[in-house]
C-alpha positions in Angstrom: -8.6 12.0 -27.2 -11.3 9.4 -27.9 -11.8 10.7 -31.5 -8.1 10.8 -32.1 -7.7 7.2 -31.0 -10.6 6.1 -33.3 -9.1 8.1 -36.3 -5.7 6.5 -35.7 -7.0 2.9 -35.4 -9.7 2.9 -38.2 -7.3 3.1 -41.2 -5.3 0.1 -39.8 -8.5 -1.9 -39.4 -9.8 -0.9 -42.9 -6.5 -1.9 -44.6 -6.4 -5.3 -42.9 -10.0 -6.1 -44.0 -9.2 -4.9 -47.5 -6.2 -7.2 -47.7 -8.4 -10.2 -46.7 -11.0 -9.3 -49.3 -8.4 -9.2 -52.0 -7.2 -12.7 -50.9 -10.7 -13.9 -51.2 -11.1 -12.5 -54.7 -7.9 -14.1 -55.8 -9.1 -17.5 -54.6 -12.4 -17.1 -56.4 -10.7 -16.2 -59.7 -8.2 -19.0 -59.4 -10.8 -21.7 -58.5 -14.0 -20.6 -60.4 -15.7 -24.0 -59.9 -15.2 -23.7 -56.1 -13.9 -27.1 -55.5 -14.2 -28.6 -52.0 -10.7 -27.4 -51.3 -11.4 -23.9 -52.5 -14.6 -23.8 -50.4 -12.6 -24.8 -47.3 -10.0 -22.1 -48.0 -12.7 -19.5 -48.4 -14.4 -20.5 -45.1 -11.1 -20.4 -43.3 -10.3 -17.0 -44.7 -13.8 -15.7 -43.8 -13.3 -17.0 -40.3 -9.9 -15.2 -40.0 -11.6 -12.0 -41.2 -14.3 -12.3 -38.6 -11.7 -13.0 -35.8 -9.5 -10.1 -36.8 -12.5 -7.8 -37.1 -13.8 -8.8 -33.6 -10.3 -8.5 -32.0 -9.6 -5.2 -33.6 -13.1 -3.8 -32.5 -12.5 -5.1 -29.0 -9.1 -3.4 -28.8 -10.6 -0.2 -30.1 -13.4 -0.4 -27.5 -11.0 -1.0 -24.7 -8.9 2.0 -25.7 -11.9 4.2 -26.0 -13.2 3.0 -22.5 -9.9 3.6 -20.8 -9.5 7.0 -22.3 -13.0 8.1 -21.6 -12.7 7.1 -18.0 -9.3 8.7 -17.7 -7.8 5.4 -16.3 -4.5 3.9 -17.2 -4.1 0.2 -17.9 -2.3 -0.2 -14.5 -5.2 1.4 -12.7 -7.7 -0.7 -14.6 -6.2 -3.8 -13.0 -7.2 -2.5 -9.5 -10.5 -1.0 -10.4 -12.5 0.0 -7.3 -9.4 0.9 -5.4 -7.8 4.3 -5.1 -4.5 4.6 -7.0 -1.5 4.2 -4.7 0.2 7.3 -3.5 3.4 8.1 -5.3 5.1 9.2 -2.1 4.8 7.6 1.3 7.9 9.0 2.9 7.1 12.2 4.7 9.3 15.0 5.7 10.3 15.8 9.3 8.0 18.9 9.3 5.1 16.5 9.0 6.5 13.8 11.3 6.9 16.3 14.1 3.2 15.5 14.7 1.2 12.9 12.9 -2.3 13.8 11.6 -3.6 10.3 12.3 -3.1 11.1 16.0 -5.8 13.8 16.4 -6.0 16.9 18.5 -2.4 18.0 18.1 -0.5 20.7 16.2 1.0 18.6 13.3 3.5 21.3 12.6 4.7 21.8 16.1 8.5 21.2 16.5 9.9 18.7 18.9 12.9 20.2 20.6 16.0 18.0 21.0 15.8 18.1 24.8 12.4 16.4 24.6 14.0 13.2 23.6 15.1 10.9 26.4 17.0 7.7 25.9 16.2 4.8 28.2 18.7 2.3 29.5 17.4 -0.3 27.1 18.2 1.9 24.1 14.6 3.0 23.4 14.3 6.7 22.9 11.1 8.5 23.8 9.7 12.0 23.3 6.3 13.3 24.5 4.5 15.1 21.8 1.6 15.8 24.1 1.4 15.1 27.8 -1.9 13.4 29.0 -3.8 14.1 32.1 -5.6 10.8 32.8 -4.5 7.5 34.4 -0.9 6.4 34.1 0.3 3.3 32.1 2.0 1.1 34.6 3.0 -2.6 34.9 -0.2 -4.7 35.2 -2.5 -2.1 33.6 -4.4 -2.9 30.4 -3.9 -0.1 27.9 -5.6 0.9 24.7 -3.3 2.5 22.2 -3.7 4.2 18.8 -0.5 4.0 16.7 1.4 5.0 13.6 4.3 2.8 12.4 7.1 4.0 10.1 10.6 2.9 9.1 13.5 5.0 10.4 13.5 7.1 7.2 9.9 8.2 7.9 8.4 5.9 5.3 4.8 5.1 6.3 4.1 1.4 7.0 0.7 1.1 8.7 -1.5 2.6 11.5 -4.5 1.8 13.6 -6.3 4.6 11.7 -5.9 2.6 8.4 -7.5 -0.3 10.3 -10.6 1.6 11.1 -9.3 3.1 14.4 -9.3 -0.2 16.2 -6.9 0.2 19.1 -4.0 -2.0 20.1 -4.8 -3.5 23.5 -2.2 -5.1 25.8 -1.3 -5.4 29.4 2.0 -3.6 30.4 4.6 -6.0 31.5 2.8 -9.1 30.2 4.9 -11.3 28.0 3.5 -11.7 24.4 1.5 -8.5 24.6 3.5 -5.7 23.0 6.9 -5.7 21.4 9.6 -4.9 24.0 10.2 -1.3 22.8 6.5 -0.4 23.1 6.1 -2.1 26.4 9.0 -0.1 27.9 8.3 3.1 26.0 4.7 3.5 27.1 5.3 3.3 30.8 4.7 6.6 32.6 2.3 7.9 29.9 -1.0 9.3 30.9 -4.3 8.9 29.1 -4.7 11.5 26.4 -0.9 11.7 25.8 1.0 11.1 22.6 4.5 9.8 22.6 7.1 9.1 19.9 9.1 5.9 20.3 12.4 5.3 18.5 12.9 1.5 19.0 16.1 -0.3 18.3 15.5 -3.3 15.9 16.5 -5.8 18.6 13.6 -4.4 20.7 11.1 -4.7 17.9 9.5 -7.6 16.1 12.0 -10.2 17.1 9.4 -12.9 17.6 8.0 -12.4 14.1 5.0 -10.6 12.5 2.5 -13.4 12.2 -0.9 -13.1 13.8 -0.8 -13.6 17.6 2.8 -12.2 17.9 3.6 -9.1 20.0 2.3 -5.9 18.5 1.1 -3.5 17.4 1.2 -5.6 14.2 0.9 -4.1 10.7 -1.8 -5.7 8.7 -1.4 -7.3 5.3 1.5 -8.9 3.4 3.1 -5.7 2.1 3.4 -3.8 5.5 4.6 -6.9 7.3 7.1 -7.7 4.6 8.6 -4.2 5.0 9.1 -4.8 8.7 10.5 -8.3 8.1 13.2 -6.7 5.9 14.0 -4.2 8.7 14.2 -7.0 11.2 16.3 -9.3 8.9 18.4 -7.2 6.5 18.9 -4.0 8.5 19.1 -5.2 12.1 22.9 -4.6 12.1 22.8 -1.2 10.4 24.1 1.5 12.8 21.3 3.9 13.8 18.5 1.7 12.4 15.3 1.9 14.4 11.5 1.4 14.3 9.6 4.7 14.4 6.3 4.5 16.3 4.0 7.2 17.6 1.4 6.1 20.1 -1.5 7.7 21.7 -2.8 6.3 25.0 -6.6 6.4 25.0 -7.6 4.2 27.9 -6.1 2.6 31.0 -7.9 0.1 33.3 
């Protein structure tokens, strides 16, 4: 590919330089005494030739570099970062168990009867029942989490943030969003639970730092949830999709 690019570009560069050389010859023949004006024209023409030669060589070098590394111009703009995934939305066969929440069969089905709708409208389903301490009002809990939109589109997770847990006290205002605060109650340490949270039980206080969580990190993920909270809050059946794993209670 590199040789093909060079063969394609070289004739164009050669033709351009030949045209400039012909222009110089014409000026020399027309003004044999090389008056001051002619000398100025020749200098200007020579400068243009140098600029064109440098620019063309630079473009050729850039093309060769990109093709030799296998990178596209778009990827070159974010050099050092992995190319974004073309598909973030995952099928239900994957969402039945999230790989980011370890130690569970990610292909295991969740039967319809496993889902339970609370009086508040929050729907919960235990993907794995824990055996440790129970999350109750007044208890401080550590939670690993995966956040998606209702169509399964991945937004963020504690795993992306280096596995740092979301920590809050159950029942304490300003700790967790209402849907998480309600949905986690009764869980035992080691358990994993899916929460389908109505928008009105979600990020109603905003997504800025210090607001109830778990908060997605970065402008992009937060903007996605702002759209859900603002533009889709009245869409029937819209909800926030969270899977949480209770790792510590104290």
